[in-house]
C-alpha positions in Angstrom: -93.0 -26.8 272.8 -89.3 -26.7 272.0 -89.5 -28.5 268.7 -92.3 -26.1 267.6 -90.1 -23.1 268.5 -87.2 -24.5 266.6 -89.2 -25.0 263.5 -90.6 -21.5 263.7 -87.1 -20.0 264.1 -85.9 -22.0 261.1 -88.8 -20.7 259.0 -88.2 -17.2 260.0 -84.5 -17.4 259.1 -85.4 -18.9 255.7 -87.9 -16.1 255.0 -85.5 -13.4 255.9 -82.8 -15.1 253.7 -85.2 -15.2 250.8 -86.1 -11.5 251.2 -82.4 -10.5 251.4 -81.5 -12.6 248.4 -84.3 -11.0 246.4 -83.3 -7.5 247.5 -79.7 -8.1 246.7 -80.7 -9.5 243.2 -82.7 -6.4 242.5 -80.2 -4.0 243.9 -77.3 -4.8 241.7 -76.2 -6.2 238.4 -78.7 -3.9 236.5 -77.7 -2.3 233.1 -79.8 0.7 232.1 -79.3 2.4 228.7 -80.8 5.7 227.6 -80.3 7.5 224.3 -80.9 11.1 223.3 -80.4 12.9 220.0 -79.5 16.6 219.7 -80.0 18.3 216.4 -77.8 21.0 215.0 -78.4 23.7 212.4 -80.0 22.3 209.2 -78.8 23.1 205.7 -81.4 23.3 202.9 -80.5 22.8 199.2 -83.1 23.3 196.4 -82.6 21.8 193.0 -85.0 22.6 190.1 -85.2 20.4 187.0 -87.2 21.4 183.9 -88.2 19.4 180.8 -90.8 18.6 178.2 -92.9 15.4 178.0 -91.9 13.4 175.0 -93.9 10.2 175.5 -95.9 8.4 178.2 -96.0 4.6 178.0 -98.0 3.1 180.9 -96.3 4.2 184.1 -93.1 5.1 182.3 -92.3 8.8 181.4 -89.8 10.0 178.9 -88.8 13.7 179.3 -86.5 15.9 177.3 -84.5 18.0 179.7 -83.5 21.6 179.3 -80.0 20.6 178.3 -81.4 18.4 175.5 -80.8 15.1 177.4 -83.6 12.4 177.2 -84.4 10.9 180.6 -86.5 7.9 181.3 -88.5 7.8 184.5 -89.8 4.2 184.9 -92.5 2.9 187.2 -94.1 6.2 188.3 -96.8 5.1 190.9 -100.4 6.1 190.2 -100.5 7.8 193.5 -98.0 10.4 192.4 -99.7 13.6 191.5 -98.6 16.5 189.2 -100.0 20.0 189.6 -100.8 21.2 186.0 -102.8 24.5 185.7 -104.4 24.0 189.1 -105.4 20.3 188.5 -103.9 17.2 190.1 -103.0 14.9 187.3 -101.5 11.4 187.3 -98.8 10.1 185.0 -101.6 8.7 182.7 -103.0 12.3 182.2 -99.7 13.7 180.8 -99.5 14.5 177.1 -96.5 15.1 174.8 -95.6 18.8 174.8 -96.4 19.5 178.4 -93.8 21.4 180.4 -92.8 19.8 183.7 -90.8 21.2 186.6 -89.5 19.0 189.4 -88.3 20.7 192.6 -86.1 18.7 195.0 -85.6 20.1 198.4 -82.8 18.3 200.4 -82.5 19.0 204.1 -79.3 17.9 205.9 -79.4 18.0 209.7 -76.4 17.1 211.8 -77.3 15.0 214.9 -75.4 14.0 218.0 -76.6 10.7 219.5 -75.7 10.5 223.2 -75.9 7.0 224.8 -75.7 6.7 228.6 -75.2 3.2 230.0 -75.4 2.8 233.8 -74.2 -0.5 235.3 -74.8 -1.5 238.9 -73.4 -4.8 240.1 -71.4 -6.8 242.6 -67.7 -7.1 242.0 -66.8 -10.7 241.4 -63.3 -10.1 240.0 -61.4 -7.1 238.9 -58.3 -6.7 236.7 -57.4 -3.0 236.9 -57.4 -1.0 234.8 -58.5 -3.4 232.0 -61.7 -5.2 233.0 -64.1 -6.0 235.8 -66.5 -9.0 236.3 -69.8 -8.2 237.9 -72.4 -10.6 239.0 -75.7 -10.2 237.1 -79.2 -10.3 238.3 -79.6 -13.9 237.2 -76.5 -14.8 239.2 -74.4 -15.0 236.0 -71.2 -13.2 235.7 -70.5 -10.7 232.9 -67.2 -9.1 231.9 -67.0 -5.3 231.3 -64.1 -3.5 229.7 -63.0 -0.5 231.7 -62.5 2.6 229.5 -59.6 5.0 230.2 -60.4 7.3 233.1 -63.6 5.3 234.1 -64.8 6.0 237.6 -67.0 3.9 239.8 -69.3 4.9 242.6 -68.9 2.9 245.8 -71.0 4.0 248.8 -71.4 7.5 247.4 -67.7 7.9 246.7 -66.0 8.0 243.2 -63.0 5.6 242.9 -61.0 4.2 240.1 -60.6 0.5 239.1 -57.6 0.0 241.4 -59.8 0.7 244.5 -62.4 -2.0 243.6 -62.5 -5.1 245.8 -64.4 -8.4 245.5 -67.9 -8.1 247.0 -68.3 -4.4 246.5 -71.5 -3.1 245.0 -70.5 -0.5 242.4 -72.2 1.7 239.9 -70.5 2.8 236.7 -71.8 5.2 234.0 -70.6 5.2 230.5 -71.4 8.1 228.1 -70.7 7.9 224.4 -71.5 10.6 221.8 -71.8 9.6 218.1 -72.2 12.2 215.4 -74.8 11.3 212.7 -76.2 13.1 209.7 -79.9 12.9 208.8 -80.8 13.6 205.2 -84.4 14.2 204.1 -85.7 14.9 200.6 -88.9 16.3 199.4 -89.9 16.2 195.7 -92.7 18.2 194.1 -93.6 18.1 190.4 -95.6 20.8 188.6 -96.4 21.5 184.9 -98.2 23.5 182.3 -100.2 22.7 179.2 -98.5 23.1 175.8 -98.9 26.7 174.4 -101.5 27.1 171.6 -100.1 27.7 168.1 -99.2 31.4 167.4 -101.7 33.5 165.5 -100.7 34.6 162.0 -99.2 38.1 161.7 -101.7 40.9 161.0 -100.2 41.8 157.6 -100.3 38.2 156.3 -103.1 37.7 153.7 -105.6 35.1 154.7 -107.3 33.0 152.0 -111.0 32.5 152.4 -112.7 29.9 150.2 -115.9 31.0 148.5 -118.4 28.7 147.0 -119.7 30.2 143.7 -123.5 29.9 143.4 -124.7 27.6 140.7 -127.7 28.6 138.7 -130.7 26.3 139.0 -131.6 24.5 135.8 -134.3 26.2 133.9 -137.7 24.8 134.6 -139.3 23.2 131.5 -142.0 25.3 129.9 -145.5 24.4 130.7 -147.2 22.5 127.9 -149.9 24.5 126.3 -152.1 24.0 123.3 -150.2 25.3 120.4 -150.4 25.5 116.7 -147.8 25.4 114.0 -148.0 29.2 113.9 -147.0 29.3 117.5 -143.6 27.8 116.9 -142.2 31.1 115.6 -142.7 33.1 118.8 -141.2 30.3 120.9 -138.1 30.2 118.7 -137.5 33.9 119.3 -137.8 33.7 123.1 -134.8 35.3 124.8 -133.8 32.0 126.4 -130.5 32.1 124.4 -129.6 35.5 125.8 -126.5 35.4 128.0 -127.2 34.9 131.7 -127.2 38.0 133.8 -126.3 38.0 137.5 -129.9 38.5 138.5 -132.6 36.0 137.5 -135.7 38.3 138.2 -135.7 40.3 135.0 -135.1 37.2 132.9 -138.0 35.4 134.5 -140.3 38.4 134.1 -139.5 38.7 130.3 -140.2 35.0 129.7 -143.5 35.3 131.6 -144.5 38.3 129.5 -143.8 36.5 126.2 -145.8 33.5 127.3 -148.7 35.8 128.2 -148.6 37.5 124.8 -148.5 34.1 123.1 -151.6 33.0 125.0 -153.4 36.2 124.2 -152.5 35.8 120.5 -153.8 32.3 120.4 -157.0 33.3 122.2 -157.6 36.1 119.5 -157.0 33.6 116.7 -159.4 31.1 118.2 -162.1 33.8 118.7 -161.7 35.0 115.1 -161.8 31.4 113.7 -165.0 30.7 115.7 -166.8 33.8 114.5 -165.9 33.0 110.9 -167.3 29.4 111.3 -170.5 30.8 112.8 -171.0 33.2 109.8 -170.6 30.3 107.4 -173.2 28.3 109.2 -175.7 31.1 109.1 
């Protein structure tokens, strides 16, 4: 019975020791760091640049600025959009003569970054007021510099470095504030199509081209049986008369002459026929 009791006591002591070591390891030598940022009043600056498109070569844009300077904007991404007359255009849609306006909004915000470091550990060695060596969670020692005026919490009381002793479990808090400046920029580009050419003044004469009508060539006369005696009336036809602006009277006169000629020939033929019949009888 006695050997069994001794072994049980030994196991209980080891278990309690392991629990104590684990608790001690988790109760000190811990470094916790937290950071917070506090923003101040922001300052906004707006810069507007205007220019006219000179040329577009691939994703490169050449613009003539208001002051006459020629600026080259290389490698404009296809995703960049330009609002032109209510439409979203890419760099490939720009044409020479377009007016562009780029607005750059720069927002500057002052920030204060506060870092709080809390160290809890077991004093292994102290050199006041310069440094202190604390035992870390993994049983390694780490040296910490002691800032001027640093205070340590020991058993709920605040003491300085000179009051620290080996074996004490202490907690120290270090607060640092670092000012920073955050700058953010936003760029927007808009444009307008080139203006149409101005209309001529009201008093300026405007030339209007007119095409003069060309008279159609005279139709050849219809061939009709004729005799030598008929040559004289054709020769006196008013075809040689100067052209008049209207063709209707001239056509009517020519038709009347042809009709008279046909009637004349018909009368001659009837007279000749009747004479031949009398000779036969």
